[in-house]
C-alpha positions as CSV (number, residue, x, y, z in Angstrom):
1,M,-9.8,-14.8,2.5
2,T,-9.2,-11.4,4.2
3,A,-6.9,-9.6,4.0
4,F,-5.1,-5.6,4.2
5,M,-4.2,-4.1,1.4
6,L,-1.7,-2.2,1.8
7,A,-2.7,1.0,-1.2
8,C,0.0,3.3,-2.3
9,Y,-0.5,6.3,-3.9
10,L,2.0,8.9,-5.4
11,N,0.7,12.5,-5.6
12,G,-3.1,10.8,-5.5
13,V,-2.9,8.8,-7.8
14,A,-2.6,4.9,-7.3
15,D,1.1,3.7,-7.5
16,G,0.6,0.0,-6.4
17,Q,-0.8,-2.6,-3.7
18,I,0.1,-5.2,-2.1
19,Y,-2.3,-7.7,0.0
20,F,-1.1,-9.0,3.6
21,R,-2.5,-11.6,6.4
22,S,-1.4,-9.1,9.3
23,A,-2.8,-5.7,9.9
24,A,0.5,-5.1,11.8
25,D,2.9,-6.4,9.7
26,C,0.7,-3.3,7.0
27,V,0.2,-1.1,9.4
28,T,4.7,-1.1,9.6
29,F,5.0,-1.7,5.9
30,S,2.6,1.8,5.4
31,R,4.1,3.4,8.1
32,Y,7.4,2.6,6.6
33,L,6.8,4.4,3.3
34,S,4.5,6.9,3.0
35,K,5.3,10.9,3.4
36,Q,8.4,9.8,1.5
37,E,9.5,12.9,-0.6
38,Y,10.7,12.9,-4.4
39,D,11.9,15.2,-7.2
40,M,11.0,14.4,-10.9
41,K,11.3,16.9,-13.1
42,G,12.1,19.5,-10.8
43,K,8.3,18.6,-8.9
44,T,8.1,17.5,-5.5
45,Q,6.2,14.1,-5.3
46,V,4.6,12.8,-1.7
47,Y,4.3,9.3,-1.6
48,D,1.4,8.0,0.8
49,C,0.6,3.9,2.2
50,I,-2.5,3.1,3.8
51,C,-4.1,-0.1,5.0
52,K,-7.9,-2.0,4.1
53,L,-9.5,-4.9,5.0
54,V,-10.4,-6.5,2.1
55,P,-13.8,-9.3,2.8
56,L,-12.4,-11.3,0.1
57,V,-9.7,-12.6,-1.7
58,N,-8.7,-14.7,-4.1
59,E,-5.4,-16.6,-2.4
60,E,-5.0,-18.2,-6.3
61,K,-5.3,-15.0,-8.5
62,V,-4.0,-12.3,-5.4
63,R,-0.2,-13.6,-3.1
64,V,-1.3,-12.7,0.0
65,Y,2.3,-12.0,2.1
């Protein structure tokens, strides 16, 4: 199955991913989550998320929303 992966990064370091059937859902979550700032131990951390097309996802191993 083809899916859209929402990949999120905290200051450029991969922080997590989630898979969606719909590109619209992926983009909505990306816009909502991106550009948030966190103060961690006196340093500002920026959260960025992007959507990527994944041509083949095994639904038995990965949950797709």
